[in-house]
C-alpha positions in Angstrom: 164.7 101.5 33.4 166.4 98.6 34.1 168.1 97.5 37.3 171.4 99.9 38.0 174.5 100.4 39.8 173.4 102.2 43.3 174.6 105.9 42.5 174.3 106.1 39.3 170.0 104.3 40.8 170.5 108.0 43.1 171.5 110.4 40.9 168.4 109.0 37.7 166.0 109.1 41.0 166.5 112.8 41.7 166.3 113.6 37.7 163.3 112.1 36.9 161.8 112.6 39.7 161.4 108.4 41.1 160.0 107.5 44.9 161.8 105.8 47.3 159.1 102.7 46.1 159.4 103.3 42.4 163.1 102.8 42.8 162.6 99.3 44.5 161.7 98.4 41.9 164.8 98.5 39.8 167.4 97.6 42.9 168.1 94.2 43.1 165.4 93.9 39.8 166.0 90.5 37.6 165.5 90.4 33.8 162.8 91.6 32.3 161.8 94.0 35.5 162.1 97.8 36.1 160.4 101.0 35.1 158.5 102.3 32.4 158.1 105.6 32.0 154.7 106.9 30.0 154.9 111.3 30.3 154.5 111.5 33.8 153.4 108.2 34.8 155.9 106.1 36.5 155.2 101.9 36.4 156.5 98.7 37.4 157.3 95.5 35.4 157.5 92.5 34.2 158.5 91.0 31.2 158.4 86.7 31.6 159.0 86.2 27.8 158.9 82.8 26.4 162.2 81.2 26.2 161.9 78.6 23.8 160.8 80.4 20.6 162.5 81.2 17.4 161.0 85.0 17.6 163.6 84.6 21.5 166.5 84.1 19.7 166.0 86.5 17.1 165.4 88.9 19.5 167.8 87.9 22.3 170.6 90.9 23.3 172.6 88.1 24.8 175.6 86.5 22.1 174.9 83.0 24.0 171.7 82.5 23.2 171.6 83.9 19.5 170.1 81.9 16.2 172.8 80.8 14.3 
């Protein structure tokens, strides 16, 4: 789960049983930060994928960064 709007965060927190501490990881989180759900385990993550690679230019979802 990535950054969510306040109202959505509260709904998701209740539905997914996310603690206030865990919820802090998707409040004002940056790019590549959020929560990963693995069974009943919820883990915070940060992914700093190098932007100066061919793989990044292929995988990015930002149109302005797409490879030609």
